[in-house]
C-alpha positions in Angstrom: 142.6 93.6 62.7 141.7 96.1 65.2 139.7 96.3 68.1 136.9 93.6 69.6 134.0 96.3 69.8 132.3 96.5 73.2 129.2 95.1 74.4 126.4 96.7 72.6 129.1 99.2 71.2 127.2 99.2 67.6 123.5 99.0 68.7 122.3 102.3 68.0 124.1 102.8 64.8 122.7 98.7 63.7 119.5 99.7 64.7 119.4 103.2 62.6 120.8 101.6 59.8 117.4 99.6 59.7 115.1 102.2 60.3 115.0 103.1 63.7 115.0 106.6 64.4 116.5 107.8 67.6 113.3 108.1 69.8 112.6 104.6 68.4 115.6 103.4 70.4 115.4 105.3 73.0 111.9 104.4 73.6 113.7 100.6 73.3 116.0 101.2 75.6 114.0 102.9 78.6 111.8 99.5 78.2 114.7 97.4 78.7 114.6 95.9 75.4 118.1 96.8 74.5 119.6 94.6 77.5 122.4 96.0 79.8 122.6 99.6 80.0 125.9 101.4 79.7 126.3 102.2 83.4 125.8 98.9 84.8 128.7 97.2 86.6 129.5 94.5 84.0 129.5 97.2 81.1 132.2 99.2 83.2 136.2 99.0 82.1 137.6 97.5 85.1 140.9 95.9 85.9 140.1 93.0 84.0 138.9 94.3 80.6 139.8 98.1 79.5 139.3 100.1 76.8 141.7 101.5 74.0 
């Protein structure tokens, strides 16, 4: 079994698989519809959560 994916790690590829293009995904991200952004403190690796 591999590593557990990070929160939102596959969002873009999942949306692309159901027909959203990169412009659609960018608009969703810009409006906040996709939730927490990658640079938000909860998403950054810290001592309690590291990426491998």
